[in-house]
mmCIF file of the N, C-alpha and C atoms, coordinates in Angstrom:
data_MODEL
# 
_entry.id   MODEL 
# 
loop_
_atom_site.group_PDB 
_atom_site.id 
_atom_site.type_symbol 
_atom_site.label_atom_id 
_atom_site.label_alt_id 
_atom_site.label_comp_id 
_atom_site.label_asym_id 
_atom_site.label_entity_id 
_atom_site.label_seq_id 
_atom_site.pdbx_PDB_ins_code 
_atom_site.Cartn_x 
_atom_site.Cartn_y 
_atom_site.Cartn_z 
_atom_site.occupancy 
_atom_site.B_iso_or_equiv 
_atom_site.pdbx_formal_charge 
_atom_site.auth_seq_id 
_atom_site.auth_comp_id 
_atom_site.auth_asym_id 
_atom_site.auth_atom_id 
_atom_site.pdbx_PDB_model_num 
ATOM 1   N N  . UNK A 1 1  ? 0.853  -1.182 0.000   1.00 0.00 ? 1  UNK A N  1 
ATOM 2   C CA . UNK A 1 1  ? 0.000  0.000  0.000   1.00 0.00 ? 1  UNK A CA 1 
ATOM 3   C C  . UNK A 1 1  ? 0.894  1.239  0.000   1.00 0.00 ? 1  UNK A C  1 
ATOM 4   N N  . UNK A 1 2  ? 0.514  2.222  -0.795  1.00 0.00 ? 2  UNK A N  1 
ATOM 5   C CA . UNK A 1 2  ? 1.303  3.444  -0.911  1.00 0.00 ? 2  UNK A CA 1 
ATOM 6   C C  . UNK A 1 2  ? 0.583  4.604  -0.250  1.00 0.00 ? 2  UNK A C  1 
ATOM 7   N N  . UNK A 1 3  ? 1.367  5.481  0.362   1.00 0.00 ? 3  UNK A N  1 
ATOM 8   C CA . UNK A 1 3  ? 0.792  6.672  0.992   1.00 0.00 ? 3  UNK A CA 1 
ATOM 9   C C  . UNK A 1 3  ? 0.849  7.903  0.098   1.00 0.00 ? 3  UNK A C  1 
ATOM 10  N N  . UNK A 1 4  ? 1.585  7.845  -1.003  1.00 0.00 ? 4  UNK A N  1 
ATOM 11  C CA . UNK A 1 4  ? 1.724  9.014  -1.879  1.00 0.00 ? 4  UNK A CA 1 
ATOM 12  C C  . UNK A 1 4  ? 0.636  9.014  -2.952  1.00 0.00 ? 4  UNK A C  1 
ATOM 13  N N  . UNK A 1 5  ? -0.568 9.316  -2.560  1.00 0.00 ? 5  UNK A N  1 
ATOM 14  C CA . UNK A 1 5  ? -1.723 9.289  -3.456  1.00 0.00 ? 5  UNK A CA 1 
ATOM 15  C C  . UNK A 1 5  ? -1.574 10.316 -4.577  1.00 0.00 ? 5  UNK A C  1 
ATOM 16  N N  . UNK A 1 6  ? -2.025 9.938  -5.736  1.00 0.00 ? 6  UNK A N  1 
ATOM 17  C CA . UNK A 1 6  ? -2.015 10.835 -6.887  1.00 0.00 ? 6  UNK A CA 1 
ATOM 18  C C  . UNK A 1 6  ? -3.110 11.884 -6.705  1.00 0.00 ? 6  UNK A C  1 
ATOM 19  N N  . UNK A 1 7  ? -2.746 13.143 -6.889  1.00 0.00 ? 7  UNK A N  1 
ATOM 20  C CA . UNK A 1 7  ? -3.716 14.230 -6.773  1.00 0.00 ? 7  UNK A CA 1 
ATOM 21  C C  . UNK A 1 7  ? -3.958 14.792 -8.170  1.00 0.00 ? 7  UNK A C  1 
ATOM 22  N N  . UNK A 1 8  ? -5.100 14.479 -8.790  1.00 0.00 ? 8  UNK A N  1 
ATOM 23  C CA . UNK A 1 8  ? -5.388 14.998 -10.131 1.00 0.00 ? 8  UNK A CA 1 
ATOM 24  C C  . UNK A 1 8  ? -5.328 16.519 -10.151 1.00 0.00 ? 8  UNK A C  1 
ATOM 25  N N  . UNK A 1 9  ? -4.801 17.055 -11.221 1.00 0.00 ? 9  UNK A N  1 
ATOM 26  C CA . UNK A 1 9  ? -4.722 18.507 -11.354 1.00 0.00 ? 9  UNK A CA 1 
ATOM 27  C C  . UNK A 1 9  ? -3.413 19.090 -10.868 1.00 0.00 ? 9  UNK A C  1 
ATOM 28  N N  . UNK A 1 10 ? -2.537 18.278 -10.276 1.00 0.00 ? 10 UNK A N  1 
ATOM 29  C CA . UNK A 1 10 ? -1.254 18.775 -9.800  1.00 0.00 ? 10 UNK A CA 1 
ATOM 30  C C  . UNK A 1 10 ? -0.112 18.139 -10.586 1.00 0.00 ? 10 UNK A C  1 
ATOM 31  N N  . UNK A 1 11 ? -0.200 18.173 -11.871 1.00 0.00 ? 11 UNK A N  1 
ATOM 32  C CA . UNK A 1 11 ? 0.835  17.601 -12.715 1.00 0.00 ? 11 UNK A CA 1 
ATOM 33  C C  . UNK A 1 11 ? 0.953  18.411 -13.984 1.00 0.00 ? 11 UNK A C  1 
ATOM 34  N N  . UNK A 1 12 ? 1.828  17.964 -14.866 1.00 0.00 ? 12 UNK A N  1 
ATOM 35  C CA . UNK A 1 12 ? 1.981  18.624 -16.145 1.00 0.00 ? 12 UNK A CA 1 
ATOM 36  C C  . UNK A 1 12 ? 2.497  17.626 -17.154 1.00 0.00 ? 12 UNK A C  1 
ATOM 37  N N  . UNK A 1 13 ? 2.409  17.994 -18.401 1.00 0.00 ? 13 UNK A N  1 
ATOM 38  C CA . UNK A 1 13 ? 2.871  17.174 -19.505 1.00 0.00 ? 13 UNK A CA 1 
ATOM 39  C C  . UNK A 1 13 ? 4.033  17.890 -20.165 1.00 0.00 ? 13 UNK A C  1 
ATOM 40  N N  . UNK A 1 14 ? 5.132  17.176 -20.443 1.00 0.00 ? 14 UNK A N  1 
ATOM 41  C CA . UNK A 1 14 ? 6.236  17.754 -21.187 1.00 0.00 ? 14 UNK A CA 1 
ATOM 42  C C  . UNK A 1 14 ? 6.503  16.904 -22.420 1.00 0.00 ? 14 UNK A C  1 
ATOM 43  N N  . UNK A 1 15 ? 6.834  17.579 -23.516 1.00 0.00 ? 15 UNK A N  1 
ATOM 44  C CA . UNK A 1 15 ? 7.097  16.906 -24.781 1.00 0.00 ? 15 UNK A CA 1 
ATOM 45  C C  . UNK A 1 15 ? 8.405  17.421 -25.368 1.00 0.00 ? 15 UNK A C  1 
ATOM 46  N N  . UNK A 1 16 ? 9.275  16.517 -25.775 1.00 0.00 ? 16 UNK A N  1 
ATOM 47  C CA . UNK A 1 16 ? 10.457 16.902 -26.531 1.00 0.00 ? 16 UNK A CA 1 
ATOM 48  C C  . UNK A 1 16 ? 10.025 17.226 -27.947 1.00 0.00 ? 16 UNK A C  1 
ATOM 49  N N  . UNK A 1 17 ? 10.469 18.370 -28.472 1.00 0.00 ? 17 UNK A N  1 
ATOM 50  C CA . UNK A 1 17 ? 9.968  18.856 -29.752 1.00 0.00 ? 17 UNK A CA 1 
ATOM 51  C C  . UNK A 1 17 ? 11.118 19.157 -30.715 1.00 0.00 ? 17 UNK A C  1 
ATOM 52  N N  . UNK A 1 18 ? 10.943 18.736 -31.947 1.00 0.00 ? 18 UNK A N  1 
ATOM 53  C CA . UNK A 1 18 ? 11.794 19.148 -33.065 1.00 0.00 ? 18 UNK A CA 1 
ATOM 54  C C  . UNK A 1 18 ? 10.848 19.863 -34.021 1.00 0.00 ? 18 UNK A C  1 
ATOM 55  N N  . UNK A 1 19 ? 11.080 21.157 -34.258 1.00 0.00 ? 19 UNK A N  1 
ATOM 56  C CA . UNK A 1 19 ? 10.154 21.952 -35.059 1.00 0.00 ? 19 UNK A CA 1 
ATOM 57  C C  . UNK A 1 19 ? 10.908 22.654 -36.185 1.00 0.00 ? 19 UNK A C  1 
ATOM 58  N N  . UNK A 1 20 ? 10.161 23.078 -37.169 1.00 0.00 ? 20 UNK A N  1 
ATOM 59  C CA . UNK A 1 20 ? 10.733 23.792 -38.302 1.00 0.00 ? 20 UNK A CA 1 
ATOM 60  C C  . UNK A 1 20 ? 10.038 25.141 -38.437 1.00 0.00 ? 20 UNK A C  1 
ATOM 61  N N  . UNK A 1 21 ? 10.818 26.152 -38.805 1.00 0.00 ? 21 UNK A N  1 
ATOM 62  C CA . UNK A 1 21 ? 10.276 27.493 -38.985 1.00 0.00 ? 21 UNK A CA 1 
ATOM 63  C C  . UNK A 1 21 ? 10.538 27.948 -40.419 1.00 0.00 ? 21 UNK A C  1 
ATOM 64  N N  . UNK A 1 22 ? 9.602  28.678 -40.968 1.00 0.00 ? 22 UNK A N  1 
ATOM 65  C CA . UNK A 1 22 ? 9.759  29.219 -42.308 1.00 0.00 ? 22 UNK A CA 1 
ATOM 66  C C  . UNK A 1 22 ? 10.996 30.101 -42.354 1.00 0.00 ? 22 UNK A C  1 
ATOM 67  N N  . UNK A 1 23 ? 11.751 29.989 -43.430 1.00 0.00 ? 23 UNK A N  1 
ATOM 68  C CA . UNK A 1 23 ? 12.957 30.792 -43.686 1.00 0.00 ? 23 UNK A CA 1 
ATOM 69  C C  . UNK A 1 23 ? 14.143 30.443 -42.802 1.00 0.00 ? 23 UNK A C  1 
ATOM 70  N N  . UNK A 1 24 ? 14.053 29.401 -42.006 1.00 0.00 ? 24 UNK A N  1 
ATOM 71  C CA . UNK A 1 24 ? 15.199 28.940 -41.215 1.00 0.00 ? 24 UNK A CA 1 
ATOM 72  C C  . UNK A 1 24 ? 15.516 27.537 -41.712 1.00 0.00 ? 24 UNK A C  1 
ATOM 73  N N  . UNK A 1 25 ? 16.759 27.328 -42.135 1.00 0.00 ? 25 UNK A N  1 
ATOM 74  C CA . UNK A 1 25 ? 17.101 26.072 -42.804 1.00 0.00 ? 25 UNK A CA 1 
ATOM 75  C C  . UNK A 1 25 ? 17.409 24.904 -41.864 1.00 0.00 ? 25 UNK A C  1 
ATOM 76  N N  . UNK A 1 26 ? 17.462 25.132 -40.570 1.00 0.00 ? 26 UNK A N  1 
ATOM 77  C CA . UNK A 1 26 ? 17.749 24.062 -39.618 1.00 0.00 ? 26 UNK A CA 1 
ATOM 78  C C  . UNK A 1 26 ? 16.628 23.963 -38.588 1.00 0.00 ? 26 UNK A C  1 
ATOM 79  N N  . UNK A 1 27 ? 16.420 22.776 -38.012 1.00 0.00 ? 27 UNK A N  1 
ATOM 80  C CA . UNK A 1 27 ? 15.328 22.606 -37.049 1.00 0.00 ? 27 UNK A CA 1 
ATOM 81  C C  . UNK A 1 27 ? 15.598 23.301 -35.718 1.00 0.00 ? 27 UNK A C  1 
ATOM 82  N N  . UNK A 1 28 ? 14.530 23.549 -35.003 1.00 0.00 ? 28 UNK A N  1 
ATOM 83  C CA . UNK A 1 28 ? 14.572 24.093 -33.646 1.00 0.00 ? 28 UNK A CA 1 
ATOM 84  C C  . UNK A 1 28 ? 14.234 22.948 -32.692 1.00 0.00 ? 28 UNK A C  1 
ATOM 85  N N  . UNK A 1 29 ? 14.843 22.958 -31.513 1.00 0.00 ? 29 UNK A N  1 
ATOM 86  C CA . UNK A 1 29 ? 14.619 21.895 -30.539 1.00 0.00 ? 29 UNK A CA 1 
ATOM 87  C C  . UNK A 1 29 ? 14.250 22.484 -29.188 1.00 0.00 ? 29 UNK A C  1 
ATOM 88  N N  . UNK A 1 30 ? 13.528 21.726 -28.398 1.00 0.00 ? 30 UNK A N  1 
ATOM 89  C CA . UNK A 1 30 ? 13.232 22.152 -27.043 1.00 0.00 ? 30 UNK A CA 1 
ATOM 90  C C  . UNK A 1 30 ? 12.253 21.221 -26.363 1.00 0.00 ? 30 UNK A C  1 
ATOM 91  N N  . UNK A 1 31 ? 11.882 21.599 -25.167 1.00 0.00 ? 31 UNK A N  1 
ATOM 92  C CA . UNK A 1 31 ? 10.882 20.874 -24.388 1.00 0.00 ? 31 UNK A CA 1 
ATOM 93  C C  . UNK A 1 31 ? 9.731  21.826 -24.126 1.00 0.00 ? 31 UNK A C  1 
ATOM 94  N N  . UNK A 1 32 ? 8.545  21.449 -24.582 1.00 0.00 ? 32 UNK A N  1 
ATOM 95  C CA . UNK A 1 32 ? 7.348  22.236 -24.311 1.00 0.00 ? 32 UNK A CA 1 
ATOM 96  C C  . UNK A 1 32 ? 6.601  21.568 -23.169 1.00 0.00 ? 32 UNK A C  1 
ATOM 97  N N  . UNK A 1 33 ? 6.214  22.372 -22.192 1.00 0.00 ? 33 UNK A N  1 
ATOM 98  C CA . UNK A 1 33 ? 5.460  21.862 -21.056 1.00 0.00 ? 33 UNK A CA 1 
ATOM 99  C C  . UNK A 1 33 ? 4.069  22.450 -21.046 1.00 0.00 ? 33 UNK A C  1 
ATOM 100 N N  . UNK A 1 34 ? 3.108  21.655 -20.611 1.00 0.00 ? 34 UNK A N  1 
ATOM 101 C CA . UNK A 1 34 ? 1.712  22.090 -20.576 1.00 0.00 ? 34 UNK A CA 1 
ATOM 102 C C  . UNK A 1 34 ? 1.145  21.910 -19.174 1.00 0.00 ? 34 UNK A C  1 
ATOM 103 N N  . UNK A 1 35 ? 0.495  22.952 -18.677 1.00 0.00 ? 35 UNK A N  1 
ATOM 104 C CA . UNK A 1 35 ? -0.211 22.893 -17.400 1.00 0.00 ? 35 UNK A CA 1 
ATOM 105 C C  . UNK A 1 35 ? -1.524 22.145 -17.589 1.00 0.00 ? 35 UNK A C  1 
ATOM 106 N N  . UNK A 1 36 ? -2.188 21.817 -16.519 1.00 0.00 ? 36 UNK A N  1 
ATOM 107 C CA . UNK A 1 36 ? -3.449 21.066 -16.614 1.00 0.00 ? 36 UNK A CA 1 
ATOM 108 C C  . UNK A 1 36 ? -4.551 21.845 -17.310 1.00 0.00 ? 36 UNK A C  1 
ATOM 109 N N  . UNK A 1 37 ? -4.426 23.187 -17.387 1.00 0.00 ? 37 UNK A N  1 
ATOM 110 C CA . UNK A 1 37 ? -5.437 23.989 -18.082 1.00 0.00 ? 37 UNK A CA 1 
ATOM 111 C C  . UNK A 1 37 ? -5.115 24.163 -19.566 1.00 0.00 ? 37 UNK A C  1 
ATOM 112 N N  . UNK A 1 38 ? -4.003 23.544 -20.043 1.00 0.00 ? 38 UNK A N  1 
ATOM 113 C CA . UNK A 1 38 ? -3.637 23.608 -21.454 1.00 0.00 ? 38 UNK A CA 1 
ATOM 114 C C  . UNK A 1 38 ? -2.657 24.708 -21.799 1.00 0.00 ? 38 UNK A C  1 
ATOM 115 N N  . UNK A 1 39 ? -2.396 25.622 -20.882 1.00 0.00 ? 39 UNK A N  1 
ATOM 116 C CA . UNK A 1 39 ? -1.432 26.690 -21.135 1.00 0.00 ? 39 UNK A CA 1 
ATOM 117 C C  . UNK A 1 39 ? -0.017 26.142 -21.105 1.00 0.00 ? 39 UNK A C  1 
ATOM 118 N N  . UNK A 1 40 ? 0.869  26.787 -21.873 1.00 0.00 ? 40 UNK A N  1 
ATOM 119 C CA . UNK A 1 40 ? 2.277  26.408 -21.839 1.00 0.00 ? 40 UNK A CA 1 
ATOM 120 C C  . UNK A 1 40 ? 2.891  26.783 -20.499 1.00 0.00 ? 40 UNK A C  1 
ATOM 121 N N  . UNK A 1 41 ? 3.819  25.965 -20.038 1.00 0.00 ? 41 UNK A N  1 
ATOM 122 C CA . UNK A 1 41 ? 4.557  26.278 -18.815 1.00 0.00 ? 41 UNK A CA 1 
ATOM 123 C C  . UNK A 1 41 ? 5.588  27.343 -19.147 1.00 0.00 ? 41 UNK A C  1 
ATOM 124 N N  . UNK A 1 42 ? 5.585  28.421 -18.407 1.00 0.00 ? 42 UNK A N  1 
ATOM 125 C CA . UNK A 1 42 ? 6.549  29.502 -18.577 1.00 0.00 ? 42 UNK A CA 1 
ATOM 126 C C  . UNK A 1 42 ? 7.643  29.370 -17.528 1.00 0.00 ? 42 UNK A C  1 
ATOM 127 N N  . UNK A 1 43 ? 8.772  30.024 -17.773 1.00 0.00 ? 43 UNK A N  1 
ATOM 128 C CA . UNK A 1 43 ? 9.862  30.013 -16.786 1.00 0.00 ? 43 UNK A CA 1 
ATOM 129 C C  . UNK A 1 43 ? 9.347  30.482 -15.423 1.00 0.00 ? 43 UNK A C  1 
ATOM 130 N N  . UNK A 1 44 ? 8.448  31.460 -15.420 1.00 0.00 ? 44 UNK A N  1 
ATOM 131 C CA . UNK A 1 44 ? 7.923  32.020 -14.169 1.00 0.00 ? 44 UNK A CA 1 
ATOM 132 C C  . UNK A 1 44 ? 7.052  31.033 -13.386 1.00 0.00 ? 44 UNK A C  1 
ATOM 133 N N  . UNK A 1 45 ? 6.619  29.936 -14.015 1.00 0.00 ? 45 UNK A N  1 
ATOM 134 C CA . UNK A 1 45 ? 5.837  28.912 -13.302 1.00 0.00 ? 45 UNK A CA 1 
ATOM 135 C C  . UNK A 1 45 ? 6.703  28.080 -12.371 1.00 0.00 ? 45 UNK A C  1 
ATOM 136 N N  . UNK A 1 46 ? 8.022  28.144 -12.553 1.00 0.00 ? 46 UNK A N  1 
ATOM 137 C CA . UNK A 1 46 ? 8.932  27.487 -11.627 1.00 0.00 ? 46 UNK A CA 1 
ATOM 138 C C  . UNK A 1 46 ? 9.047  25.979 -11.759 1.00 0.00 ? 46 UNK A C  1 
ATOM 139 N N  . UNK A 1 47 ? 8.717  25.430 -12.924 1.00 0.00 ? 47 UNK A N  1 
ATOM 140 C CA . UNK A 1 47 ? 8.895  23.993 -13.140 1.00 0.00 ? 47 UNK A CA 1 
ATOM 141 C C  . UNK A 1 47 ? 10.348 23.785 -13.557 1.00 0.00 ? 47 UNK A C  1 
ATOM 142 N N  . UNK A 1 48 ? 11.095 23.083 -12.759 1.00 0.00 ? 48 UNK A N  1 
ATOM 143 C CA . UNK A 1 48 ? 12.526 22.922 -12.962 1.00 0.00 ? 48 UNK A CA 1 
ATOM 144 C C  . UNK A 1 48 ? 12.855 22.335 -14.334 1.00 0.00 ? 48 UNK A C  1 
ATOM 145 N N  . UNK A 1 49 ? 13.656 23.060 -15.118 1.00 0.00 ? 49 UNK A N  1 
ATOM 146 C CA . UNK A 1 49 ? 14.102 22.582 -16.414 1.00 0.00 ? 49 UNK A CA 1 
ATOM 147 C C  . UNK A 1 49 ? 13.134 22.755 -17.555 1.00 0.00 ? 49 UNK A C  1 
ATOM 148 N N  . UNK A 1 50 ? 11.967 23.375 -17.328 1.00 0.00 ? 50 UNK A N  1 
ATOM 149 C CA . UNK A 1 50 ? 10.978 23.544 -18.394 1.00 0.00 ? 50 UNK A CA 1 
ATOM 150 C C  . UNK A 1 50 ? 10.664 25.026 -18.559 1.00 0.00 ? 50 UNK A C  1 
ATOM 151 N N  . UNK A 1 51 ? 10.960 25.562 -19.756 1.00 0.00 ? 51 UNK A N  1 
ATOM 152 C CA . UNK A 1 51 ? 10.640 26.960 -20.053 1.00 0.00 ? 51 UNK A CA 1 
ATOM 153 C C  . UNK A 1 51 ? 9.738  27.091 -21.272 1.00 0.00 ? 51 UNK A C  1 
ATOM 154 N N  . UNK A 1 52 ? 9.466  25.968 -21.949 1.00 0.00 ? 52 UNK A N  1 
ATOM 155 C CA . UNK A 1 52 ? 8.632  25.936 -23.156 1.00 0.00 ? 52 UNK A CA 1 
ATOM 156 C C  . UNK A 1 52 ? 9.174  26.859 -24.244 1.00 0.00 ? 52 UNK A C  1 
ATOM 157 N N  . UNK A 1 53 ? 10.475 26.862 -24.399 1.00 0.00 ? 53 UNK A N  1 
ATOM 158 C CA . UNK A 1 53 ? 11.111 27.654 -25.449 1.00 0.00 ? 53 UNK A CA 1 
ATOM 159 C C  . UNK A 1 53 ? 11.905 26.729 -26.355 1.00 0.00 ? 53 UNK A C  1 
ATOM 160 N N  . UNK A 1 54 ? 11.868 27.040 -27.640 1.00 0.00 ? 54 UNK A N  1 
ATOM 161 C CA . UNK A 1 54 ? 12.633 26.269 -28.612 1.00 0.00 ? 54 UNK A CA 1 
ATOM 162 C C  . UNK A 1 54 ? 13.963 26.960 -28.852 1.00 0.00 ? 54 UNK A C  1 
ATOM 163 N N  . UNK A 1 55 ? 15.006 26.164 -29.045 1.00 0.00 ? 55 UNK A N  1 
ATOM 164 C CA . UNK A 1 55 ? 16.342 26.698 -29.274 1.00 0.00 ? 55 UNK A CA 1 
ATOM 165 C C  . UNK A 1 55 ? 16.781 26.359 -30.685 1.00 0.00 ? 55 UNK A C  1 
ATOM 166 N N  . UNK A 1 56 ? 17.371 27.349 -31.320 1.00 0.00 ? 56 UNK A N  1 
ATOM 167 C CA . UNK A 1 56 ? 17.913 27.139 -32.652 1.00 0.00 ? 56 UNK A CA 1 
ATOM 168 C C  . UNK A 1 56 ? 19.409 26.933 -32.569 1.00 0.00 ? 56 UNK A C  1 
ATOM 169 N N  . UNK A 1 57 ? 20.026 26.643 -33.693 1.00 0.00 ? 57 UNK A N  1 
ATOM 170 C CA . UNK A 1 57 ? 21.475 26.498 -33.713 1.00 0.00 ? 57 UNK A CA 1 
ATOM 171 C C  . UNK A 1 57 ? 22.144 27.847 -33.454 1.00 0.00 ? 57 UNK A C  1 
ATOM 172 N N  . UNK A 1 58 ? 23.437 27.820 -33.118 1.00 0.00 ? 58 UNK A N  1 
ATOM 173 C CA . UNK A 1 58 ? 24.159 29.063 -32.838 1.00 0.00 ? 58 UNK A CA 1 
ATOM 174 C C  . UNK A 1 58 ? 24.235 29.978 -34.056 1.00 0.00 ? 58 UNK A C  1 
ATOM 175 N N  . UNK A 1 59 ? 24.352 29.401 -35.236 1.00 0.00 ? 59 UNK A N  1 
ATOM 176 C CA . UNK A 1 59 ? 24.405 30.175 -36.481 1.00 0.00 ? 59 UNK A CA 1 
ATOM 177 C C  . UNK A 1 59 ? 23.324 29.642 -37.396 1.00 0.00 ? 59 UNK A C  1 
ATOM 178 N N  . UNK A 1 60 ? 22.482 30.532 -37.894 1.00 0.00 ? 60 UNK A N  1 
ATOM 179 C CA . UNK A 1 60 ? 21.433 30.129 -38.829 1.00 0.00 ? 60 UNK A CA 1 
ATOM 180 C C  . UNK A 1 60 ? 21.492 31.014 -40.055 1.00 0.00 ? 60 UNK A C  1 
ATOM 181 N N  . UNK A 1 61 ? 21.099 30.462 -41.176 1.00 0.00 ? 61 UNK A N  1 
ATOM 182 C CA . UNK A 1 61 ? 20.957 31.232 -42.406 1.00 0.00 ? 61 UNK A CA 1 
ATOM 183 C C  . UNK A 1 61 ? 19.470 31.505 -42.584 1.00 0.00 ? 61 UNK A C  1 
ATOM 184 N N  . UNK A 1 62 ? 19.108 32.764 -42.738 1.00 0.00 ? 62 UNK A N  1 
ATOM 185 C CA . UNK A 1 62 ? 17.719 33.157 -42.929 1.00 0.00 ? 62 UNK A CA 1 
ATOM 186 C C  . UNK A 1 62 ? 17.527 33.479 -44.390 1.00 0.00 ? 62 UNK A C  1 
ATOM 187 N N  . UNK A 1 63 ? 16.654 32.754 -45.052 1.00 0.00 ? 63 UNK A N  1 
ATOM 188 C CA . UNK A 1 63 ? 16.436 33.005 -46.474 1.00 0.00 ? 63 UNK A CA 1 
ATOM 189 C C  . UNK A 1 63 ? 15.463 34.156 -46.668 1.00 0.00 ? 63 UNK A C  1 
ATOM 190 N N  . UNK A 1 64 ? 15.614 34.835 -47.767 1.00 0.00 ? 64 UNK A N  1 
ATOM 191 C CA . UNK A 1 64 ? 14.770 35.965 -48.093 1.00 0.00 ? 64 UNK A CA 1 
ATOM 192 C C  . UNK A 1 64 ? 15.344 36.662 -49.315 1.00 0.00 ? 64 UNK A C  1 
ATOM 193 N N  . UNK A 1 65 ? 14.982 37.932 -49.560 1.00 0.00 ? 65 UNK A N  1 
ATOM 194 C CA . UNK A 1 65 ? 15.508 38.650 -50.715 1.00 0.00 ? 65 UNK A CA 1 
ATOM 195 C C  . UNK A 1 65 ? 17.039 38.664 -50.737 1.00 0.00 ? 65 UNK A C  1 
ATOM 196 N N  . UNK A 1 66 ? 17.643 38.816 -49.573 1.00 0.00 ? 66 UNK A N  1 
ATOM 197 C CA . UNK A 1 66 ? 19.087 38.749 -49.442 1.00 0.00 ? 66 UNK A CA 1 
ATOM 198 C C  . UNK A 1 66 ? 19.391 37.790 -48.314 1.00 0.00 ? 66 UNK A C  1 
ATOM 199 N N  . UNK A 1 67 ? 20.311 36.877 -48.528 1.00 0.00 ? 67 UNK A N  1 
ATOM 200 C CA . UNK A 1 67 ? 20.622 35.892 -47.496 1.00 0.00 ? 67 UNK A CA 1 
ATOM 201 C C  . UNK A 1 67 ? 21.530 36.524 -46.431 1.00 0.00 ? 67 UNK A C  1 
ATOM 202 N N  . UNK A 1 68 ? 21.134 36.369 -45.159 1.00 0.00 ? 68 UNK A N  1 
ATOM 203 C CA . UNK A 1 68 ? 21.893 36.903 -44.037 1.00 0.00 ? 68 UNK A CA 1 
ATOM 204 C C  . UNK A 1 68 ? 22.208 35.774 -43.073 1.00 0.00 ? 68 UNK A C  1 
ATOM 205 N N  . UNK A 1 69 ? 23.352 35.867 -42.426 1.00 0.00 ? 69 UNK A N  1 
ATOM 206 C CA . UNK A 1 69 ? 23.705 34.918 -41.391 1.00 0.00 ? 69 UNK A CA 1 
ATOM 207 C C  . UNK A 1 69 ? 23.593 35.627 -40.057 1.00 0.00 ? 69 UNK A C  1 
ATOM 208 N N  . UNK A 1 70 ? 22.871 35.007 -39.126 1.00 0.00 ? 70 UNK A N  1 
ATOM 209 C CA . UNK A 1 70 ? 22.684 35.587 -37.799 1.00 0.00 ? 70 UNK A CA 1 
ATOM 210 C C  . UNK A 1 70 ? 23.473 34.793 -36.785 1.00 0.00 ? 70 UNK A C  1 
# 
């Protein structure tokens, strides 16, 4: 028998994400977290290691009328 009962509504879902953005030639990566109400977990929510932000590579080429490296 366990004493640590599950309390519905006091959890979250996190997903590892590989995403693509228009005009960026390389994928973005990150962990998106979701609260029980469906909102994304923000850094200010204080969930350790989850900011729901995607990270791109250090150098990306942005396509457009003139190609620029950022």
